[in-house]
ROKE-474733 format. One line per 10 residues: number of its first residue (from 1); their letters; for each residue x negated, z negated, y of C-alpha. Coordinates in steps of 0.001 Angstrom, whole numbers, plus 500000, padded with zeros to 6 digits. Layout:
REM residues N
NUM	A	X/Z/Y; ... $
REM end
This chain:
REM residues 99
1	MTRKSSPSLG	500187/499836/499911; 498910/500719/503325; 499214/498365/506125; 499690/499159/509524; 497983/496642/511945; 498777/495748/515474; 496204/495555/518147; 494641/492122/518213; 495049/489745/521623; 491712/490553/522435 $
11	TLLFFAAAFL	491805/494007/522628; 495127/493484/524485; 493785/491325/527036; 490471/493693/527489; 492894/496421/528225; 495082/494684/530694; 491791/493440/532571; 490643/496726/532694; 493833/498350/534083; 494398/495242/536930 $
21	LSAYFTFAAV	490525/495839/537818; 491289/499515/538024; 494320/499366/539787; 493086/496572/542425; 489784/498787/543261; 492010/501697/543617; 494392/499910/546222; 491359/498653/547893; 489614/502052/548125; 492922/503268/550105 $
31	QGDFGLFRRV	494231/500512/551736; 491285/497846/552190; 489169/497110/555156; 487178/500176/554311; 489610/502478/552825; 490955/505741/553306; 493793/504774/555726; 491169/502596/557628; 489152/505438/558191; 491566/507538/559381 $
41	EIQAEADGLE	492941/504917/561956; 489018/504702/563104; 488746/508524/563374; 491835/508696/565648; 490868/505790/567759; 487198/507691/568244; 488797/511130/569269; 490730/509016/571842; 487522/507480/573046; 485932/510580/573466 $
51	QDLARLQQDI	488699/511984/575582; 488660/508984/577824; 484685/509618/578155; 485226/513276/579018; 487888/512380/581567; 485353/509329/582831; 482420/511996/583143; 484561/514664/584969; 485424/511815/587673; 481759/510895/587682 $
61	ARMENLTRRL	480845/514294/588603; 483487/514387/591409; 482556/511385/593139; 478802/512314/592760; 479808/515722/594628; 481562/513969/596951; 478920/511530/597820; 476038/514473/598021; 478322/516346/600306; 478368/513262/602492 $
71	SDDYLDLDLL	474726/512537/602277; 472268/513024/605072; 470535/515785/603228; 473921/517502/603073; 476461/516915/605329; 479731/519006/604946; 481547/518409/608058; 485069/519637/606754; 484903/516741/604520; 483742/514233/606902 $
81	DEQARSVLGL	486543/515233/609349; 489018/514581/606703; 487725/511044/605505; 487549/509993/608919; 491246/511328/609681; 492300/509513/606819; 490715/506352/607497; 491797/506068/611033; 495225/507826/610330; 494507/510274/613575 $
91	ARSDEIIID	495722/514064/614086; 494851/516541/616423; 497483/517684/618802; 497830/521637/617498; 498153/520128/613939; 501508/519622/612053; 502069/516868/609851; 504085/517313/606905; 505390/514121/604904 $
REM end
């Protein structure tokens, strides 16, 4: 007679532990602190920061241009006139002011 033997308890525990460990590591690889979802979040944040950096660099370039145009070496009289009028709130008699 042939007798069918069932798997032993040790074998079942081994496979259960292996399954649980693989499930844990798979979960950690996807949703952990260094997982795929976190990587996508970090990349999106980096893209946003790069856009902020580009905008700030444009602002700096604009301010450097205005500063250079008002310097002693290169004086833009139109810009100086515009700035003086803006600060003092003055207008010439032949100008029309539209609000």
